N, CA, C and O atoms as a CHARMM CRD file, in Angstrom:
* protein
*
  308
    1    1 UNK  N    -16.24800-109.08500  56.67700 PROA 1      0.00000
    2    1 UNK  CA   -16.76200-107.97600  57.45300 PROA 1      0.00000
    3    1 UNK  C    -15.68300-107.36800  58.34300 PROA 1      0.00000
    4    1 UNK  O    -15.80200-106.21100  58.74400 PROA 1      0.00000
    5    2 UNK  N    -14.65500-108.11100  58.65300 PROA 2      0.00000
    6    2 UNK  CA   -13.58200-107.60000  59.49000 PROA 2      0.00000
    7    2 UNK  C    -12.81000-106.47300  58.83800 PROA 2      0.00000
    8    2 UNK  O    -12.17900-105.66800  59.52300 PROA 2      0.00000
    9    3 UNK  N    -12.85600-106.41000  57.50900 PROA 3      0.00000
   10    3 UNK  CA   -12.14400-105.35900  56.78700 PROA 3      0.00000
   11    3 UNK  C    -12.62000-103.97400  57.22400 PROA 3      0.00000
   12    3 UNK  O    -11.81300-103.05200  57.34700 PROA 3      0.00000
   13    4 UNK  N    -13.91700-103.82500  57.45600 PROA 4      0.00000
   14    4 UNK  CA   -14.45800-102.53300  57.86000 PROA 4      0.00000
   15    4 UNK  C    -14.04100-102.17300  59.28500 PROA 4      0.00000
   16    4 UNK  O    -13.80200-101.00500  59.59100 PROA 4      0.00000
   17    5 UNK  N    -13.95500-103.16600  60.13800 PROA 5      0.00000
   18    5 UNK  CA   -13.50700-102.93600  61.51300 PROA 5      0.00000
   19    5 UNK  C    -12.06600-102.46400  61.54000 PROA 5      0.00000
   20    5 UNK  O    -11.72500-101.51900  62.25100 PROA 5      0.00000
   21    6 UNK  N    -11.22000-103.13000  60.75900 PROA 6      0.00000
   22    6 UNK  CA    -9.80700-102.75000  60.71400 PROA 6      0.00000
   23    6 UNK  C     -9.65100-101.35400  60.12700 PROA 6      0.00000
   24    6 UNK  O     -8.90900-100.53000  60.66000 PROA 6      0.00000
   25    7 UNK  N    -10.34500-101.09300  59.04000 PROA 7      0.00000
   26    7 UNK  CA   -10.25200 -99.75700  58.42600 PROA 7      0.00000
   27    7 UNK  C    -10.74000 -98.67100  59.37300 PROA 7      0.00000
   28    7 UNK  O    -10.14000 -97.59800  59.44000 PROA 7      0.00000
   29    8 UNK  N    -11.81100 -98.93000  60.10300 PROA 8      0.00000
   30    8 UNK  CA   -12.33600 -97.93500  61.03900 PROA 8      0.00000
   31    8 UNK  C    -11.35900 -97.70600  62.18200 PROA 8      0.00000
   32    8 UNK  O    -11.20500 -96.57500  62.64300 PROA 8      0.00000
   33    9 UNK  N    -10.69600 -98.76300  62.64600 PROA 9      0.00000
   34    9 UNK  CA    -9.77900 -98.59700  63.77700 PROA 9      0.00000
   35    9 UNK  C     -8.49900 -97.87200  63.37200 PROA 9      0.00000
   36    9 UNK  O     -7.92000 -97.15800  64.19100 PROA 9      0.00000
   37   10 UNK  N     -8.04700 -98.03400  62.14300 PROA 10     0.00000
   38   10 UNK  CA    -6.83000 -97.33300  61.73400 PROA 10     0.00000
   39   10 UNK  C     -7.11300 -95.94900  61.18700 PROA 10     0.00000
   40   10 UNK  O     -6.19900 -95.12800  61.10400 PROA 10     0.00000
   41   11 UNK  N     -8.34700 -95.66600  60.81200 PROA 11     0.00000
   42   11 UNK  CA    -8.68400 -94.33000  60.32700 PROA 11     0.00000
   43   11 UNK  C     -8.78800 -93.31500  61.45700 PROA 11     0.00000
   44   11 UNK  O     -8.74300 -92.10900  61.21800 PROA 11     0.00000
   45   12 UNK  N     -8.92500 -93.79700  62.67200 PROA 12     0.00000
   46   12 UNK  CA    -9.00600 -92.89500  63.81600 PROA 12     0.00000
   47   12 UNK  C     -7.68700 -92.19900  64.07700 PROA 12     0.00000
   48   12 UNK  O     -6.66800 -92.53700  63.47400 PROA 12     0.00000
   49   13 UNK  N     -7.70500 -91.25700  64.94800 PROA 13     0.00000
   50   13 UNK  CA    -6.50000 -90.47700  65.25000 PROA 13     0.00000
   51   13 UNK  C     -5.68700 -91.04300  66.40600 PROA 13     0.00000
   52   13 UNK  O     -4.66600 -90.46300  66.77800 PROA 13     0.00000
   53   14 UNK  N     -6.11200 -92.15300  66.97600 PROA 14     0.00000
   54   14 UNK  CA    -5.42000 -92.73400  68.12100 PROA 14     0.00000
   55   14 UNK  C     -4.18900 -93.51100  67.64000 PROA 14     0.00000
   56   14 UNK  O     -4.32100 -94.57600  67.03600 PROA 14     0.00000
   57   15 UNK  N     -3.00600 -92.97900  67.90800 PROA 15     0.00000
   58   15 UNK  CA    -1.76300 -93.58700  67.44000 PROA 15     0.00000
   59   15 UNK  C     -1.51600 -94.94700  68.08700 PROA 15     0.00000
   60   15 UNK  O     -0.93600 -95.83300  67.45900 PROA 15     0.00000
   61   16 UNK  N     -1.94700 -95.11800  69.32600 PROA 16     0.00000
   62   16 UNK  CA    -1.73500 -96.39700  70.01700 PROA 16     0.00000
   63   16 UNK  C     -2.48600 -97.52500  69.31700 PROA 16     0.00000
   64   16 UNK  O     -1.94300 -98.61700  69.14400 PROA 16     0.00000
   65   17 UNK  N     -3.71500 -97.27300  68.92000 PROA 17     0.00000
   66   17 UNK  CA    -4.51800 -98.28400  68.22900 PROA 17     0.00000
   67   17 UNK  C     -3.91300 -98.59100  66.86300 PROA 17     0.00000
   68   17 UNK  O     -3.82700 -99.75200  66.46300 PROA 17     0.00000
   69   18 UNK  N     -3.49400 -97.54900  66.14900 PROA 18     0.00000
   70   18 UNK  CA    -2.86200 -97.76700  64.83800 PROA 18     0.00000
   71   18 UNK  C     -1.61300 -98.61100  64.96700 PROA 18     0.00000
   72   18 UNK  O     -1.38700 -99.50400  64.15100 PROA 18     0.00000
   73   19 UNK  N     -0.78800 -98.34500  65.98500 PROA 19     0.00000
   74   19 UNK  CA     0.42800 -99.13200  66.18200 PROA 19     0.00000
   75   19 UNK  C      0.11200-100.57400  66.53000 PROA 19     0.00000
   76   19 UNK  O      0.83300-101.48300  66.11800 PROA 19     0.00000
   77   20 UNK  N     -0.95100-100.79600  67.28000 PROA 20     0.00000
   78   20 UNK  CA    -1.36200-102.16500  67.60100 PROA 20     0.00000
   79   20 UNK  C     -1.79400-102.91600  66.34200 PROA 20     0.00000
   80   20 UNK  O     -1.44800-104.08300  66.16000 PROA 20     0.00000
   81   21 UNK  N     -2.54600-102.24600  65.48300 PROA 21     0.00000
   82   21 UNK  CA    -3.00800-102.89000  64.24800 PROA 21     0.00000
   83   21 UNK  C     -1.82600-103.21300  63.34500 PROA 21     0.00000
   84   21 UNK  O     -1.74400-104.31400  62.80100 PROA 21     0.00000
   85   22 UNK  N     -0.92300-102.27600  63.18500 PROA 22     0.00000
   86   22 UNK  CA     0.25800-102.51600  62.35000 PROA 22     0.00000
   87   22 UNK  C      1.08200-103.65100  62.94500 PROA 22     0.00000
   88   22 UNK  O      1.59900-104.48900  62.20600 PROA 22     0.00000
   89   23 UNK  N      1.21100-103.69200  64.24900 PROA 23     0.00000
   90   23 UNK  CA     1.94400-104.77600  64.91200 PROA 23     0.00000
   91   23 UNK  C      1.33100-106.13700  64.65400 PROA 23     0.00000
   92   23 UNK  O      2.04300-107.13600  64.55700 PROA 23     0.00000
   93   24 UNK  N      0.00400-106.18000  64.54200 PROA 24     0.00000
   94   24 UNK  CA    -0.67400-107.44900  64.25000 PROA 24     0.00000
   95   24 UNK  C     -0.41900-107.89800  62.81300 PROA 24     0.00000
   96   24 UNK  O     -0.38700-109.09800  62.53800 PROA 24     0.00000
   97   25 UNK  N     -0.24000-106.96100  61.90500 PROA 25     0.00000
   98   25 UNK  CA     0.05400-107.30700  60.51600 PROA 25     0.00000
   99   25 UNK  C      1.42400-107.94200  60.37500 PROA 25     0.00000
  100   25 UNK  O      1.61200-108.87800  59.59700 PROA 25     0.00000
  101   26 UNK  N      2.38300-107.42300  61.13700 PROA 26     0.00000
  102   26 UNK  CA     3.75500-107.90300  61.02200 PROA 26     0.00000
  103   26 UNK  C      3.82900-109.38000  61.37200 PROA 26     0.00000
  104   26 UNK  O      3.23500-109.82500  62.35500 PROA 26     0.00000
  105   27 UNK  N      4.55000-110.12500  60.57800 PROA 27     0.00000
  106   27 UNK  CA     4.63100-111.56000  60.74200 PROA 27     0.00000
  107   27 UNK  C      3.66900-112.30200  59.83700 PROA 27     0.00000
  108   27 UNK  O      3.79200-113.51100  59.64400 PROA 27     0.00000
  109   28 UNK  N      2.70400-111.57000  59.27900 PROA 28     0.00000
  110   28 UNK  CA     1.69600-112.18000  58.41200 PROA 28     0.00000
  111   28 UNK  C      1.53000-111.43500  57.09300 PROA 28     0.00000
  112   28 UNK  O      0.58800-111.70900  56.35000 PROA 28     0.00000
  113   29 UNK  N      2.40200-110.52300  56.79400 PROA 29     0.00000
  114   29 UNK  CA     2.22300-109.66300  55.62300 PROA 29     0.00000
  115   29 UNK  C      2.17800-110.48100  54.33600 PROA 29     0.00000
  116   29 UNK  O      1.33200-110.23200  53.47700 PROA 29     0.00000
  117   30 UNK  N      3.07200-111.44600  54.19200 PROA 30     0.00000
  118   30 UNK  CA     3.09400-112.25500  52.97600 PROA 30     0.00000
  119   30 UNK  C      1.79200-112.98000  52.73600 PROA 30     0.00000
  120   30 UNK  O      1.31200-113.05400  51.60500 PROA 30     0.00000
  121   31 UNK  N      1.21700-113.51900  53.80100 PROA 31     0.00000
  122   31 UNK  CA    -0.05300-114.23400  53.69900 PROA 31     0.00000
  123   31 UNK  C     -1.20500-113.26500  53.42400 PROA 31     0.00000
  124   31 UNK  O     -2.11200-113.56600  52.64700 PROA 31     0.00000
  125   32 UNK  N     -1.15500-112.10400  54.07100 PROA 32     0.00000
  126   32 UNK  CA    -2.25000-111.14500  53.94200 PROA 32     0.00000
  127   32 UNK  C     -2.32200-110.51800  52.55200 PROA 32     0.00000
  128   32 UNK  O     -3.41500-110.31100  52.02500 PROA 32     0.00000
  129   33 UNK  N     -1.17700-110.21400  51.95400 PROA 33     0.00000
  130   33 UNK  CA    -1.22700-109.53100  50.65700 PROA 33     0.00000
  131   33 UNK  C     -1.69400-110.44100  49.53700 PROA 33     0.00000
  132   33 UNK  O     -2.06500-109.96200  48.46600 PROA 33     0.00000
  133   34 UNK  N     -1.68200-111.74900  49.76600 PROA 34     0.00000
  134   34 UNK  CA    -2.18300-112.65200  48.73400 PROA 34     0.00000
  135   34 UNK  C     -3.70400-112.80300  48.78400 PROA 34     0.00000
  136   34 UNK  O     -4.29800-113.42300  47.90300 PROA 34     0.00000
  137   35 UNK  N     -4.32700-112.23800  49.81100 PROA 35     0.00000
  138   35 UNK  CA    -5.78600-112.27600  49.94600 PROA 35     0.00000
  139   35 UNK  C     -6.36200-110.99900  49.34200 PROA 35     0.00000
  140   35 UNK  O     -5.80200-109.91600  49.51800 PROA 35     0.00000
  141   36 UNK  N     -7.47600-111.12700  48.63200 PROA 36     0.00000
  142   36 UNK  CA    -8.04100-109.99100  47.89700 PROA 36     0.00000
  143   36 UNK  C     -8.33300-108.78600  48.78300 PROA 36     0.00000
  144   36 UNK  O     -7.80900-107.70000  48.53400 PROA 36     0.00000
  145   37 UNK  N     -9.15500-108.95600  49.80500 PROA 37     0.00000
  146   37 UNK  CA    -9.53700-107.82300  50.64700 PROA 37     0.00000
  147   37 UNK  C     -8.43300-107.44000  51.62200 PROA 37     0.00000
  148   37 UNK  O     -8.18200-106.25500  51.84200 PROA 37     0.00000
  149   38 UNK  N     -7.78300-108.42000  52.19800 PROA 38     0.00000
  150   38 UNK  CA    -6.72100-108.12400  53.16500 PROA 38     0.00000
  151   38 UNK  C     -5.56300-107.40700  52.49900 PROA 38     0.00000
  152   38 UNK  O     -4.92800-106.54900  53.11200 PROA 38     0.00000
  153   39 UNK  N     -5.28200-107.74900  51.25600 PROA 39     0.00000
  154   39 UNK  CA    -4.21600-107.07000  50.52200 PROA 39     0.00000
  155   39 UNK  C     -4.47800-105.58500  50.36100 PROA 39     0.00000
  156   39 UNK  O     -3.56400-104.76500  50.44800 PROA 39     0.00000
  157   40 UNK  N     -5.74600-105.24800  50.12400 PROA 40     0.00000
  158   40 UNK  CA    -6.09600-103.83300  49.99500 PROA 40     0.00000
  159   40 UNK  C     -5.92000-103.10500  51.32700 PROA 40     0.00000
  160   40 UNK  O     -5.47400-101.95800  51.35800 PROA 40     0.00000
  161   41 UNK  N     -6.27100-103.77300  52.42300 PROA 41     0.00000
  162   41 UNK  CA    -6.11700-103.15200  53.74400 PROA 41     0.00000
  163   41 UNK  C     -4.64700-102.97000  54.07000 PROA 41     0.00000
  164   41 UNK  O     -4.24700-101.91400  54.56100 PROA 41     0.00000
  165   42 UNK  N     -3.83300-103.99000  53.80300 PROA 42     0.00000
  166   42 UNK  CA    -2.39100-103.88200  54.06800 PROA 42     0.00000
  167   42 UNK  C     -1.80000-102.75100  53.23700 PROA 42     0.00000
  168   42 UNK  O     -0.97300-101.98500  53.73300 PROA 42     0.00000
  169   43 UNK  N     -2.21000-102.63900  51.99300 PROA 43     0.00000
  170   43 UNK  CA    -1.73800-101.55700  51.13300 PROA 43     0.00000
  171   43 UNK  C     -2.10800-100.19300  51.70700 PROA 43     0.00000
  172   43 UNK  O     -1.26400 -99.29800  51.77700 PROA 43     0.00000
  173   44 UNK  N     -3.35300-100.03200  52.11500 PROA 44     0.00000
  174   44 UNK  CA    -3.80300 -98.75500  52.68400 PROA 44     0.00000
  175   44 UNK  C     -3.05500 -98.43100  53.97000 PROA 44     0.00000
  176   44 UNK  O     -2.63000 -97.29400  54.17800 PROA 44     0.00000
  177   45 UNK  N     -2.89900 -99.41900  54.82100 PROA 45     0.00000
  178   45 UNK  CA    -2.20200 -99.20000  56.08800 PROA 45     0.00000
  179   45 UNK  C     -0.74500 -98.85100  55.82300 PROA 45     0.00000
  180   45 UNK  O     -0.21200 -97.92600  56.43400 PROA 45     0.00000
  181   46 UNK  N     -0.09500 -99.57400  54.92400 PROA 46     0.00000
  182   46 UNK  CA     1.31000 -99.29800  54.60400 PROA 46     0.00000
  183   46 UNK  C      1.47200 -97.89000  54.03900 PROA 46     0.00000
  184   46 UNK  O      2.36000 -97.14300  54.44800 PROA 46     0.00000
  185   47 UNK  N      0.62200 -97.54800  53.11600 PROA 47     0.00000
  186   47 UNK  CA     0.73500 -96.26100  52.43000 PROA 47     0.00000
  187   47 UNK  C      0.39000 -95.07100  53.32700 PROA 47     0.00000
  188   47 UNK  O      1.06800 -94.04500  53.28400 PROA 47     0.00000
  189   48 UNK  N     -0.66300 -95.20600  54.13900 PROA 48     0.00000
  190   48 UNK  CA    -1.19300 -94.05400  54.86200 PROA 48     0.00000
  191   48 UNK  C     -0.87600 -94.01300  56.35200 PROA 48     0.00000
  192   48 UNK  O     -0.85400 -92.93200  56.94000 PROA 48     0.00000
  193   49 UNK  N     -0.63200 -95.15800  56.97500 PROA 49     0.00000
  194   49 UNK  CA    -0.56000 -95.22300  58.42500 PROA 49     0.00000
  195   49 UNK  C      0.84900 -95.48100  58.94900 PROA 49     0.00000
  196   49 UNK  O      1.27600 -94.86800  59.92800 PROA 49     0.00000
  197   50 UNK  N      1.56300 -96.38500  58.29700 PROA 50     0.00000
  198   50 UNK  CA     2.86100 -96.84300  58.82600 PROA 50     0.00000
  199   50 UNK  C      3.87100 -95.70700  58.93400 PROA 50     0.00000
  200   50 UNK  O      3.94000 -94.81600  58.08700 PROA 50     0.00000
  201   51 UNK  N      4.64500 -95.77400  60.00100 PROA 51     0.00000
  202   51 UNK  CA     5.78000 -94.87800  60.15800 PROA 51     0.00000
  203   51 UNK  C      6.92100 -95.41500  59.28600 PROA 51     0.00000
  204   51 UNK  O      6.85200 -96.56000  58.84000 PROA 51     0.00000
  205   52 UNK  N      7.95400 -94.63200  59.03500 PROA 52     0.00000
  206   52 UNK  CA     9.07100 -95.14000  58.23200 PROA 52     0.00000
  207   52 UNK  C      9.70400 -96.41800  58.80300 PROA 52     0.00000
  208   52 UNK  O     10.09700 -97.29900  58.03800 PROA 52     0.00000
  209   53 UNK  N      9.80600 -96.52800  60.10600 PROA 53     0.00000
  210   53 UNK  CA    10.38800 -97.74400  60.67800 PROA 53     0.00000
  211   53 UNK  C      9.45300 -98.94100  60.48900 PROA 53     0.00000
  212   53 UNK  O      9.92100-100.06000  60.28100 PROA 53     0.00000
  213   54 UNK  N      8.14200 -98.71900  60.55900 PROA 54     0.00000
  214   54 UNK  CA     7.18600 -99.80200  60.32700 PROA 54     0.00000
  215   54 UNK  C      7.19700-100.21200  58.85500 PROA 54     0.00000
  216   54 UNK  O      7.06400-101.39500  58.53900 PROA 54     0.00000
  217   55 UNK  N      7.35200 -99.25100  57.96600 PROA 55     0.00000
  218   55 UNK  CA     7.44900 -99.56600  56.54200 PROA 55     0.00000
  219   55 UNK  C      8.66500-100.44100  56.27700 PROA 55     0.00000
  220   55 UNK  O      8.60300-101.37600  55.47800 PROA 55     0.00000
  221   56 UNK  N      9.76000-100.13900  56.94300 PROA 56     0.00000
  222   56 UNK  CA    10.97300-100.93800  56.77900 PROA 56     0.00000
  223   56 UNK  C     10.75200-102.36300  57.26000 PROA 56     0.00000
  224   56 UNK  O     11.23000-103.30800  56.63200 PROA 56     0.00000
  225   57 UNK  N     10.03000-102.53200  58.37100 PROA 57     0.00000
  226   57 UNK  CA     9.73300-103.87000  58.87100 PROA 57     0.00000
  227   57 UNK  C      8.88500-104.65900  57.87700 PROA 57     0.00000
  228   57 UNK  O      9.12000-105.84900  57.66300 PROA 57     0.00000
  229   58 UNK  N      7.90100-103.99800  57.27100 PROA 58     0.00000
  230   58 UNK  CA     7.05600-104.66500  56.28500 PROA 58     0.00000
  231   58 UNK  C      7.89500-105.07500  55.07800 PROA 58     0.00000
  232   58 UNK  O      7.76300-106.19400  54.58300 PROA 58     0.00000
  233   59 UNK  N      8.75600-104.17600  54.60200 PROA 59     0.00000
  234   59 UNK  CA     9.61100-104.50500  53.46500 PROA 59     0.00000
  235   59 UNK  C     10.55200-105.65100  53.79200 PROA 59     0.00000
  236   59 UNK  O     10.76700-106.53100  52.95800 PROA 59     0.00000
  237   60 UNK  N     11.11600-105.65500  54.99500 PROA 60     0.00000
  238   60 UNK  CA    12.00200-106.74100  55.39600 PROA 60     0.00000
  239   60 UNK  C     11.26200-108.06900  55.37700 PROA 60     0.00000
  240   60 UNK  O     11.82600-109.09400  54.99500 PROA 60     0.00000
  241   61 UNK  N     10.03200-108.05100  55.77900 PROA 61     0.00000
  242   61 UNK  CA     9.23300-109.27500  55.78500 PROA 61     0.00000
  243   61 UNK  C      8.96100-109.75600  54.36300 PROA 61     0.00000
  244   61 UNK  O      8.96000-110.95900  54.10500 PROA 61     0.00000
  245   62 UNK  N      8.73500-108.83800  53.45200 PROA 62     0.00000
  246   62 UNK  CA     8.45100-109.21700  52.07400 PROA 62     0.00000
  247   62 UNK  C      9.69500-109.70200  51.34100 PROA 62     0.00000
  248   62 UNK  O      9.62000-110.62600  50.53200 PROA 62     0.00000
  249   63 UNK  N     10.83600-109.08400  51.62100 PROA 63     0.00000
  250   63 UNK  CA    12.06400-109.45500  50.92100 PROA 63     0.00000
  251   63 UNK  C     12.69400-110.73600  51.44200 PROA 63     0.00000
  252   63 UNK  O     13.49700-111.35500  50.74400 PROA 63     0.00000
  253   64 UNK  N     12.34900-111.13900  52.64200 PROA 64     0.00000
  254   64 UNK  CA    12.83900-112.40900  53.13800 PROA 64     0.00000
  255   64 UNK  C     13.91000-112.29100  54.20600 PROA 64     0.00000
  256   64 UNK  O     14.32300-111.18900  54.56700 PROA 64     0.00000
  257   65 UNK  N     14.35900-113.44500  54.71300 PROA 65     0.00000
  258   65 UNK  CA    15.28200-113.46600  55.84500 PROA 65     0.00000
  259   65 UNK  C     16.65900-112.88800  55.53100 PROA 65     0.00000
  260   65 UNK  O     17.31600-112.34800  56.42200 PROA 65     0.00000
  261   66 UNK  N     17.10800-112.99300  54.27500 PROA 66     0.00000
  262   66 UNK  CA    18.42500-112.44300  53.94200 PROA 66     0.00000
  263   66 UNK  C     18.44700-110.93000  54.12400 PROA 66     0.00000
  264   66 UNK  O     19.42500-110.36600  54.61400 PROA 66     0.00000
  265   67 UNK  N     17.37600-110.29400  53.72900 PROA 67     0.00000
  266   67 UNK  CA    17.25900-108.84600  53.85700 PROA 67     0.00000
  267   67 UNK  C     17.36300-108.44600  55.32100 PROA 67     0.00000
  268   67 UNK  O     18.05200-107.48400  55.65900 PROA 67     0.00000
  269   68 UNK  N     16.67300-109.18800  56.19400 PROA 68     0.00000
  270   68 UNK  CA    16.70000-108.91200  57.62600 PROA 68     0.00000
  271   68 UNK  C     18.06100-109.21900  58.21800 PROA 68     0.00000
  272   68 UNK  O     18.56400-108.46900  59.05500 PROA 68     0.00000
  273   69 UNK  N     18.65700-110.31900  57.78500 PROA 69     0.00000
  274   69 UNK  CA    19.93400-110.76100  58.32800 PROA 69     0.00000
  275   69 UNK  C     21.03900-109.74200  58.09500 PROA 69     0.00000
  276   69 UNK  O     21.82700-109.45800  58.99700 PROA 69     0.00000
  277   70 UNK  N     21.09800-109.19900  56.90400 PROA 70     0.00000
  278   70 UNK  CA    22.16000-108.26300  56.56000 PROA 70     0.00000
  279   70 UNK  C     21.80600-106.81200  56.84400 PROA 70     0.00000
  280   70 UNK  O     22.60200-105.91400  56.56900 PROA 70     0.00000
  281   71 UNK  N     20.60300-106.57000  57.39900 PROA 71     0.00000
  282   71 UNK  CA    20.16800-105.22200  57.79700 PROA 71     0.00000
  283   71 UNK  C     20.32100-104.21100  56.67600 PROA 71     0.00000
  284   71 UNK  O     20.83600-103.11200  56.88200 PROA 71     0.00000
  285   72 UNK  N     19.87600-104.58600  55.50800 PROA 72     0.00000
  286   72 UNK  CA    19.93200-103.67700  54.36800 PROA 72     0.00000
  287   72 UNK  C     18.88800-102.60400  54.54900 PROA 72     0.00000
  288   72 UNK  O     17.71700-102.90600  54.77600 PROA 72     0.00000
  289   73 UNK  N     19.29700-101.35200  54.45100 PROA 73     0.00000
  290   73 UNK  CA    18.37500-100.24600  54.59900 PROA 73     0.00000
  291   73 UNK  C     18.27500 -99.53300  53.26200 PROA 73     0.00000
  292   73 UNK  O     19.27700 -99.02100  52.76300 PROA 73     0.00000
  293   74 UNK  N     17.08700 -99.48900  52.67100 PROA 74     0.00000
  294   74 UNK  CA    16.92500 -98.77700  51.40200 PROA 74     0.00000
  295   74 UNK  C     17.31500 -97.31300  51.55500 PROA 74     0.00000
  296   74 UNK  O     17.15900 -96.72500  52.62500 PROA 74     0.00000
  297   75 UNK  N     17.81600 -96.74100  50.48900 PROA 75     0.00000
  298   75 UNK  CA    18.32400 -95.36300  50.53600 PROA 75     0.00000
  299   75 UNK  C     17.21800 -94.34100  50.76000 PROA 75     0.00000
  300   75 UNK  O     17.50700 -93.21100  51.15300 PROA 75     0.00000
  301   76 UNK  N     15.95600 -94.70400  50.52000 PROA 76     0.00000
  302   76 UNK  CA    14.86900 -93.74000  50.67900 PROA 76     0.00000
  303   76 UNK  C     14.49300 -93.51400  52.13100 PROA 76     0.00000
  304   76 UNK  O     13.68600 -92.63000  52.41800 PROA 76     0.00000
  305   77 UNK  N     15.05400 -94.28700  53.06000 PROA 77     0.00000
  306   77 UNK  CA    14.72900 -94.10900  54.48000 PROA 77     0.00000
  307   77 UNK  C     15.82200 -93.37600  55.14400 PROA 77     0.00000
  308   77 UNK  O     15.75200 -93.11800  56.34600 PROA 77     0.00000
């Protein structure tokens, strides 16, 4: 049932709330995307809500510590 709460809070126009939700995802993205419903929410938030810098943080988390250590920035950003 929490999926609907998260979707409702990020669908709003309040940027502060959206940034708080995205901040809560960070650090747990790997665990969340392996869950059926949470993976869909992370996908929606990444695709529709995240700023380019937040997208980079999510990608760094997925690619692992080496990616973060060497500060590799994809050419699309």
